C-alpha positions as CSV (number, residue, x, y, z in Angstrom):
1,M,103.8,104.5,73.7
2,G,101.1,106.7,72.3
3,A,98.5,105.5,74.8
4,F,101.1,106.0,77.6
5,F,101.6,109.7,76.9
6,T,97.9,110.2,76.3
7,E,97.2,108.9,79.8
8,V,99.9,111.1,81.2
9,R,98.5,114.2,79.5
10,Q,94.9,113.3,80.6
11,T,96.0,112.9,84.2
12,I,98.0,116.1,84.4
13,L,95.8,118.2,82.1
14,P,92.3,116.6,82.0
15,E,89.7,117.8,79.6
16,R,87.0,120.1,80.9
17,E,84.3,117.5,80.4
18,A,86.3,114.7,82.0
19,K,84.4,112.6,84.6
20,F,86.6,113.7,87.5
21,G,87.3,117.2,86.3
22,P,90.5,118.6,87.9
23,L,90.7,115.9,90.5
24,P,93.4,113.8,88.9
25,P,96.2,116.4,89.0
26,L,95.1,117.5,92.5
27,M,95.4,113.9,93.6
28,V,98.9,113.8,92.0
29,A,99.8,116.9,94.1
30,M,98.6,115.1,97.2
31,T,100.7,112.2,96.3
32,L,103.7,114.5,96.3
33,V,102.7,115.6,99.8
34,T,102.9,111.9,100.9
35,G,106.4,111.6,99.7
36,L,107.4,114.9,101.4
37,V,105.9,114.1,104.8
38,D,107.1,110.5,104.9
39,A,110.6,111.6,104.1
40,F,110.4,114.1,106.9
41,S,109.0,111.7,109.4
42,Y,111.3,108.8,108.6
43,L,114.5,110.8,108.6
44,V,113.7,113.3,111.3
45,L,111.3,111.6,113.7
46,G,113.1,108.3,114.0
47,H,112.1,105.5,111.6
48,V,108.4,106.1,111.6
49,F,106.0,106.8,108.8
50,V,103.0,109.2,109.1
51,A,101.3,108.4,105.8
52,N,102.2,104.8,104.8
53,M,100.6,102.7,107.5
54,T,101.6,99.4,105.8
55,G,105.2,100.4,106.4
56,N,104.4,101.4,109.9
57,V,103.0,98.1,110.8
58,V,106.2,96.5,109.5
59,L,108.3,98.9,111.5
60,L,106.2,98.1,114.6
61,G,107.1,94.5,114.1
62,F,110.8,95.4,114.0
63,A,110.4,97.4,117.2
64,L,108.6,94.5,119.0
65,V,111.6,92.2,118.6
66,G,114.0,95.0,119.8
67,A,115.6,95.9,116.5
68,P,117.7,99.0,117.1
69,G,116.5,102.4,115.8
70,F,112.8,101.5,115.9
71,S,110.2,102.6,118.5
72,I,107.0,100.7,119.5
73,T,105.6,103.9,121.0
74,A,106.3,106.0,117.9
75,S,104.7,103.5,115.6
76,L,101.6,103.1,117.8
77,V,101.2,106.8,118.1
78,A,101.4,107.2,114.3
79,I,98.9,104.5,113.6
80,G,96.5,105.8,116.3
81,S,96.8,109.4,115.1
82,F,96.3,108.3,111.5
83,G,93.2,106.5,112.5
84,L,91.8,109.6,114.3
85,G,92.5,111.6,111.2
86,A,90.7,109.1,109.1
87,V,87.7,109.3,111.4
88,G,87.7,113.1,110.8
89,G,88.1,112.5,107.1
90,G,85.1,110.2,107.2
91,R,83.0,112.8,109.0
92,L,83.9,115.3,106.4
93,A,82.9,112.8,103.7
94,S,79.6,112.1,105.3
95,R,78.8,115.8,105.5
96,F,80.2,117.1,102.2
97,G,80.6,113.9,100.2
98,G,77.6,114.7,97.9
99,H,79.7,117.4,96.2
100,R,83.3,116.5,95.3
101,G,84.4,120.1,95.1
102,R,83.2,121.2,98.5
103,H,84.4,117.9,100.0
104,L,88.0,118.1,98.8
105,S,88.3,121.9,99.4
106,R,87.2,121.5,103.0
107,A,89.1,118.4,103.7
108,A,92.3,119.9,102.3
109,A,91.7,123.0,104.4
110,V,91.5,121.0,107.6
111,Q,94.5,118.9,106.6
112,G,96.3,122.2,106.0
113,V,95.7,123.3,109.6
114,F,97.5,120.2,110.9
115,L,100.3,120.6,108.4
116,A,100.7,124.3,109.5
117,A,100.8,123.2,113.2
118,A,103.5,120.7,112.4
119,M,105.5,123.3,110.4
120,I,105.3,125.8,113.3
121,L,106.5,123.1,115.7
122,A,109.3,122.1,113.3
123,I,110.5,125.7,113.1
124,S,110.7,126.1,116.8
125,T,112.2,122.7,117.7
126,P,116.0,122.2,118.2
127,S,118.0,119.5,116.4
128,P,117.9,116.6,117.2
129,V,114.2,116.8,117.9
130,P,113.3,116.3,121.6
131,S,110.9,113.5,122.5
132,G,108.0,115.8,123.3
133,D,108.2,117.7,120.0
134,R,108.8,114.4,118.2
135,Y,105.5,113.0,119.3
136,G,103.7,116.3,118.7
137,L,104.9,116.2,115.1
138,I,103.9,112.6,114.7
139,V,100.4,113.3,115.9
140,A,99.9,116.4,113.8
141,L,101.3,114.8,110.6
142,A,99.6,111.4,111.0
143,M,96.2,113.1,111.6
144,A,96.8,115.2,108.5
145,M,97.5,112.2,106.4
146,G,94.6,110.2,107.8
147,I,92.3,113.0,106.6
148,Q,94.0,112.9,103.2
149,N,93.6,109.1,102.8
150,A,90.0,109.1,103.9
151,T,89.3,111.8,101.4
152,A,91.1,110.1,98.6
153,R,89.3,106.9,99.4
154,H,85.9,108.6,99.2
155,L,86.7,110.5,96.0
156,A,87.9,107.2,94.4
157,V,89.8,108.7,91.5
158,P,91.0,105.6,89.7
159,D,94.7,104.7,90.3
160,L,95.3,107.8,92.4
161,T,95.0,106.8,96.0
162,T,97.7,109.4,97.0
163,T,99.5,106.9,99.3
164,V,99.3,103.1,98.5
165,L,101.5,102.2,95.5
166,T,101.7,98.4,96.0
167,M,98.6,97.8,93.9
168,T,99.6,100.6,91.5
169,I,102.9,98.8,90.7
170,T,101.2,95.5,90.5
171,G,98.6,96.9,88.1
172,I,101.3,98.2,85.7
173,T,102.7,94.7,85.3
174,A,99.8,92.4,85.9
175,D,97.4,94.3,83.7
176,S,99.9,94.7,80.8
177,A,99.7,92.8,77.6
178,I,102.6,90.6,78.6
179,G,100.8,89.8,81.8
180,G,97.7,88.7,80.0
181,G,95.7,91.9,80.8
182,K,93.8,94.2,78.6
183,G,95.7,97.4,79.5
184,S,97.8,98.5,82.4
185,K,96.9,102.2,82.4
186,S,100.7,102.6,82.9
187,G,100.6,106.3,82.1
188,R,98.5,107.4,85.0
189,R,100.0,104.8,87.4
190,S,103.5,105.9,86.5
191,I,102.6,109.5,87.3
192,A,101.5,108.4,90.7
193,I,104.7,106.5,91.3
194,A,106.8,109.4,90.0
195,A,105.0,111.9,92.2
196,M,105.6,110.0,95.4
197,L,109.2,109.4,94.4
198,A,109.7,113.1,93.6
199,G,108.2,114.1,97.0
200,A,110.5,111.7,98.8
201,V,113.6,112.9,96.9
202,V,112.8,116.6,97.5
203,G,111.9,116.0,101.1
204,A,115.0,114.0,101.9
205,A,117.2,116.5,100.1
206,F,115.9,119.4,102.2
207,V,116.2,117.4,105.5
208,V,119.7,116.2,104.8
209,H,121.2,119.3,103.2
210,H,119.1,122.3,104.4
211,H,116.4,122.7,107.1
212,I,113.9,120.1,108.3
213,V,111.0,122.6,107.9
214,Y,111.2,122.9,104.1
215,P,109.4,119.6,103.3
216,L,106.5,120.6,105.5
217,A,106.4,124.1,104.1
218,I,106.2,122.7,100.5
219,A,103.5,120.2,101.6
220,L,101.5,123.0,103.1
221,V,101.7,125.1,100.0
222,L,100.6,122.1,97.9
223,I,97.6,121.4,100.1
224,A,96.7,125.1,100.1
225,I,96.7,125.0,96.3
226,V,94.5,121.9,96.3
227,A,92.0,123.6,98.6
228,M,91.9,126.9,96.7
229,T,91.8,125.3,93.2
230,T,89.0,122.9,94.1
231,W,87.0,125.7,95.8
232,A,87.4,127.9,92.7
233,A,86.7,125.1,90.2
234,A,83.6,123.9,91.9
235,R,81.9,127.3,92.4
236,S,79.9,127.0,89.3
237,N,78.7,123.5,90.4
238,P,80.1,121.6,87.3
239,A,79.1,118.0,86.5
240,W,82.4,116.5,87.8
241,A,81.6,117.9,91.3
242,Q,78.5,115.8,91.7
243,A,79.3,112.6,93.6
244,D,77.0,110.5,91.3
245,A,78.5,111.9,88.1
């Protein structure tokens, strides 16, 4: 248990000389964002994900055989928009990827623009959401999450992909001593799972009991914090900010 809590502490409060600097807690914040926006999209926009594309492919399969409540168009729009966002994220990585701080701060700022657009649209749309507004929200949010995923992929902070948890959950068990592994890094991996779960719980609670805009507003605040924190932390050009560190 000691190793577990040490990993949790080092993920949330990394040491100044840590290889990835402040990136681990910022990736945790972005994992919260994933839970928030996917709760919003699935509950408000009609059984579609804007972050978890594995789930979207499965939902597309349901829609293709005519299962009620699922939309071929919505799934395809989400997947296509996510791909466009990932292209944008890749372009940001190619331009700023040599400096982790500048890369993440700029990527988060661009992601924030799309989240802000989605929030404004959510504020102005009636309930239930009309078809035109629905697809506008899917496009904006999926592009935002495509940027986030491309950025997280390039930063490659171990066990903090911000979206995909299948391998995270597999790693906890398969890499454990009982699974014959040398160590599951269960502390960090559990933080990632808890962050997405917390985002989903909070997002769903606001959608069901309050106003649909709140999950997007919280997501925007978190991304703004990521952008500003990274920009401030990287101004002195610390070692962790160098991509080859």
